[in-house]
N, C-alpha and C positions, 0 to 999 in steps of 0.2 A: 531508673535502675539504681542510681546512687542511694535513693531512699530505702529500697529493699535491702541492699547490701549492708546497710547499717542496722537492719532489724535483727531481732533474735531469730536464728535459723530455725528454731523449733516452730515458728509461726508460719513457715513457708511450705509445710507439708501439703496443704490443700491445693495451693497454686501449682506445686510440682506435679501432683497427681492429675491435674487438669491440663498440664502442658502450658501453663500461663507464665512461666518464668522465662527470662531472657537467657541466651546462651551462657553468659557469665554467671548468672544466678544459679542456673541448673548445675553447672560444674561444681560450684562451691557447695550447693546443697547435697549433691551426690557424695562429695568427700565427707560431709557431716553425717550423711546417712549410713556410711560404713561403720560408724562407731556409736550410733544412737538407735537402740532397739525400740524406744517409744515412737520415734519418727517413722521407723520401718512399719510398725503396726498401724500408725495413722495413715500413711500412704496406702497401705493395703486396704484399709477400711474405706478410704475415699474412692479408690479405684473400683472396689466391689460395688459401692453404692452407685457410681457412674454407670457401670455395666447394667445394673438392675434397672435404673431409670431409662436407659436406652432400649432395653428389651421390653419395657412395659408400654411402648408406643402402640396405639390402636391400629388394628388391621382393617383395611377397607376392602369389602368383597369386590370381585371383578364387576365392572360396569355391565358387561354382557349378561351375567347371571341375574343381576337386579332387574334388567329390562325384561328378560324372559319371565321372571316371576310375576312382575307387575302386569304384563300382557295376559298371562294365564288367569290371574285374578280377575281382570276385566271381562274375560270370556266366561267365567264360571257363573252359572245361573244361581240366584239366591232362592232358597226354599220359601214357599208361601207360609204365612202364619197358620198354625194348626186351628182347626175348627173349635168352637166353644159350644157346649162343654166337650171336653175330651174324654171319651169313654175309657180309653186304655192308652198306655204309653205308645207313642208312635215311633216306629223305627226311623232313624235318621238315614236319609238317602245319600248315597255317595255316587258320584259320577266320575268319568275319566278326568274331567278338568280338575276336580278337587284332588284326585290322586296325584296328578302331575304337580300341582302346587305343593302338596305335602312332600312329594319326592324331591322336588327342587330345594325345599327348605331343609330336608334331611341331609341332602348332599352338602349344603352350605354349612350346616352345623358340624358334620363330620370333618369337612375340610378345615374349618376354623379350629376344631379340636386338635387336629393333627399339627397345625401350625403352632398352637399353644404348647403342645408337648415338645416340639422341636425347640421352641424358645426356652423352655425350662432346662432342657439338656444343654443348650448353648450357654445359659447363665452358669450352670454347674461347671461346665468346661472352663469358662472364664475364671470362676472362683478358684478352681484347682490350679490353673495357670498362675494366678496371682499369689496363691499360697506357696507355690514352688519358687517363684521369683523372690518373694519375701525371705524364704529360707536361705537362698543363695546369698542375698544381700546382707543378711544378718549373721552369716557364718563368720565367727571371729578368725578362722584360719584361712579365709578366702584370699586369693591373690587379686589385687586391683591394678589394672593397667589402664592408664589414661594417656592419650596422645592427640596431637593435632597433625594429622597426615597431610593436610593441605590448608591453605589460608581460609580462615573463617569456619573450619570444620573441626569439631571436637568429638572424640570417640572414647568410650569407657567400656572395658570388659572386666567383669567380676567372675572369677573362676573358682568354684568350690570343689576341691578334691573329695571332701566328705560326701557330698551328694552326687558327685560326678557330673555336675551340670554347670553351665555358665550363662550369664546374662549380658547381652550386647545392647548398648544404647549409644545414640549419637545425635548431634544437632548441627545445623548449618548446611545440610545437603539441599540442593535444589530439586524440586519436584520434576519428574520426567514425563514426557508425552510418548505413549506407545512403547515405553521401556520401563524396566524395573531395576532397582538395586537388589542384588542377591548376595546373601551372606554364605560364606563357605568356611568349613572347618579344615584346617591345613595340617599336613604331616611332613616330617623331615624328608621323606622320599619323594615329595612333590605331588602326591595324590591328595585329592580333596573330596569332601562330601557336603552336600547342600544342607544348610540350616534354614532355608526358606527365603522368600523375598521380604524386603523391608517396606514398612508402611510409613510414608513421610507426609506430615501434615503441611498446611500452607505456610507455617512458620519455620519449616525446616527441621522439626523435631521428629525423631524416629521412635516409633512405639517400641519399648523394650522387647527384645526377642530372647526367649528361653530356649537353649539348645543343649542336647545331650550328646557328647562325643561318643562315637561308636567304639573307640578303643583308647588305651592309654597313650598311644603314639601321637594323638592329636596335640599339637604344640602351639597353635595360634589360629587366627581368623583372617579372612580376606574378604573384600567386597569388590564385585564387578558389576558392570552395567550389562544387562541381558534383555532379550526380547520380552515383551509384556507377558507376565505369568511365570518367568524364570526358565532355566535350562537344566538339563540333566548334568551337563558338564560346562565349565566356563567357556564362553565364546569370545572373550576379550581379556586384555591384560588387567591385572588387579588395579582398581582405583586406589585401594589402600590395603596394607597387610600389616598385621600386628602379632608378634609372638607373645605368649603368656609370660608374665613375670613370675619369679619364684623358682 
């Protein structure tokens, strides 16, 4: 950790995008990120590349489909060689076994094609999300709020009035079993709206969350512990709550 803190902060963009920095390094780099457009673009590029590599993983057809295709191939009678000389072109004979094999292959091709289309759409969604996060982080007029609501936990909220969006990030949270941390947008009258559940990796880093307040009355964020998948309304007291600065 001491070695990295002594490095040029510009060289840490790749490690930050991969979640490889320690909590202290991440806080320091996020402070640097607020005033460095080049690092914002580098983080964006690394994040997009990581998403593309993850989406390019090969898909394995279901084992049951492969078994059925191979069994049908084994049952299909092979055509005898044509007689010599062949007076005229001989029509190729098709039987039900051949038809079933082709039908199974067609189903497999269509299924894999649909999955590929879904992957392309997901990659584009991730790219759009990354672009919006970068826009919020690079907004010179954005409000930055950083706090340590509990020992070992650091939270950062960047709120851009220009885009009407905010980015929430944190590290130091423990992973939960059968429960999720849920982010809420709070208002002065005590009402809240959900901004989704938080994704926490094994190192305690929270994947940055992009949220769009429903109205101008939103003045802060809060985090609660909810049943797995989240709740429509909080079912527990806030684990942490932060008003926006500015």
